[in-house]
C-alpha positions in Angstrom: -73.6 -109.2 -31.5 -70.1 -108.0 -32.2 -67.8 -111.0 -32.5 -64.6 -109.4 -33.8 -61.9 -110.6 -31.3 -58.2 -110.4 -31.5 -55.9 -113.2 -30.6 -54.5 -111.3 -27.7 -58.0 -110.6 -26.3 -59.0 -114.2 -26.8 -55.8 -115.4 -25.0 -56.3 -113.0 -22.1 -60.0 -113.9 -21.6 -59.2 -117.6 -21.8 -56.5 -117.2 -19.1 -58.9 -115.2 -17.0 -61.6 -117.9 -17.4 -59.1 -120.5 -16.3 -58.2 -118.3 -13.3 -61.8 -117.9 -12.1 -62.6 -121.5 -12.6 -59.9 -122.7 -10.2 -61.2 -124.3 -7.0 -61.4 -121.8 -4.1 -59.7 -124.2 -1.6 -61.8 -123.0 1.4 -60.7 -124.3 4.7 -63.6 -125.5 6.9 -61.5 -124.7 10.0 -61.9 -121.0 9.2 -65.6 -121.1 9.7 -67.7 -121.2 12.9 -70.1 -123.7 11.5 -70.7 -125.9 8.6 -73.7 -123.6 7.5 -71.3 -120.6 7.4 -68.9 -122.6 5.3 -71.7 -123.6 2.9 -73.0 -120.0 2.7 -69.5 -118.8 1.7 -69.2 -121.6 -0.9 -72.5 -120.6 -2.5 -71.4 -117.0 -2.6 -68.2 -118.0 -4.3 -70.2 -120.1 -6.8 -72.3 -117.1 -7.6 -69.2 -115.1 -8.3 -68.0 -117.8 -10.7 -71.4 -117.6 -12.6 -71.1 -113.8 -12.9 -67.5 -113.9 -13.9 -68.2 -116.4 -16.7 -71.2 -114.3 -17.8 -69.0 -111.2 -18.0 -66.3 -112.9 -19.9 -68.8 -114.1 -22.5 -70.2 -110.6 -22.9 -66.8 -109.0 -23.2 -65.6 -111.7 -25.6 -68.4 -110.7 -27.9 -67.9 -106.9 -27.7 -65.6 -105.8 -30.5 -65.5 -102.3 -28.9 -63.5 -103.7 -26.0 -60.0 -104.4 -27.0 -57.2 -106.2 -25.2 -55.7 -102.8 -24.4 -59.0 -101.7 -22.8 -59.0 -104.9 -20.7 -55.4 -104.4 -19.7 -56.2 -100.9 -18.3 -58.8 -102.4 -16.0 -56.4 -104.9 -14.2 -54.8 -103.5 -11.1 -51.5 -104.4 -9.5 -53.2 -107.1 -7.4 -54.6 -109.0 -10.4 -51.9 -109.5 -12.9 -51.0 -111.8 -15.8 -47.7 -113.2 -17.1 -45.9 -112.1 -20.3 -47.5 -114.8 -22.4 -51.0 -113.9 -21.2 -51.5 -117.5 -20.2 -51.8 -117.2 -16.4 -53.2 -114.8 -13.9 -52.0 -114.1 -10.4 -53.8 -112.4 -7.5 -52.0 -110.8 -4.5 -54.2 -111.7 -1.6 -55.3 -109.1 0.9 -57.0 -111.3 3.5 -58.3 -114.7 2.3 -57.7 -115.8 -1.3 -60.8 -118.0 -1.7 -63.2 -115.1 -1.3 -61.2 -112.4 -3.1 -59.9 -113.8 -6.4 -63.2 -114.0 -8.3 -64.5 -110.6 -7.1 -61.2 -109.1 -8.3 -61.7 -110.5 -11.7 -65.3 -109.4 -11.7 -64.4 -105.8 -10.8 -61.8 -105.7 -13.7 -64.4 -107.1 -16.2 -67.1 -104.7 -14.9 -64.7 -101.8 -15.1 -64.0 -102.5 -18.8 -67.7 -103.0 -19.6 -68.6 -99.8 -17.7 -66.0 -97.8 -19.5 -67.2 -99.2 -22.9 -70.8 -98.0 -22.2 -69.9 -94.8 -20.5 -67.8 -93.8 -23.5 -71.0 -94.0 -25.6 -72.3 -91.0 -23.7 -74.6 -93.1 -21.5 -73.4 -91.3 -18.4 -72.7 -93.0 -15.1 -76.3 -93.5 -13.8 -77.7 -94.6 -17.2 -74.8 -97.0 -17.6 -75.5 -98.6 -14.2 -79.2 -98.9 -15.1 -78.4 -100.4 -18.5 -76.0 -103.0 -17.1 -78.5 -103.9 -14.4 -81.4 -104.3 -16.8 -79.6 -105.6 -19.9 -77.1 -108.0 -18.3 -78.8 -108.7 -15.0 -75.8 -107.4 -13.0 -76.7 -106.8 -9.4 -76.7 -103.2 -8.2 -74.3 -104.3 -5.4 -71.6 -104.6 -8.0 -72.4 -101.3 -9.6 -71.3 -98.9 -6.9 
């Protein structure tokens, strides 16, 4: 396992981990029933598990630099100058959007890493699904 990690990459991933670990602050009043609320909460919990898994993988890939990570963040998921805090610009409902936004950025960097090794798009999707157990729903 490649474990060469720069301070900037370490700081960026630590801040992203802190960001995804924050409580979702769901509002029960936004759901028709308690079972709908619990279903959403479970889904958000699954997003946290996947985000932490991807952060671990990327932390241990020396071929993915802080610059590579930076290219995968969009203008809705940003971080401050010190790389210590992330911010997400909400589209509809923050509690269900912030973790998937982080997951998409992490998957994008992982996808670019493997695609650059001449895996090709489909082979990269299959590899990520098989090797890292990433659902095909995330690999569009």
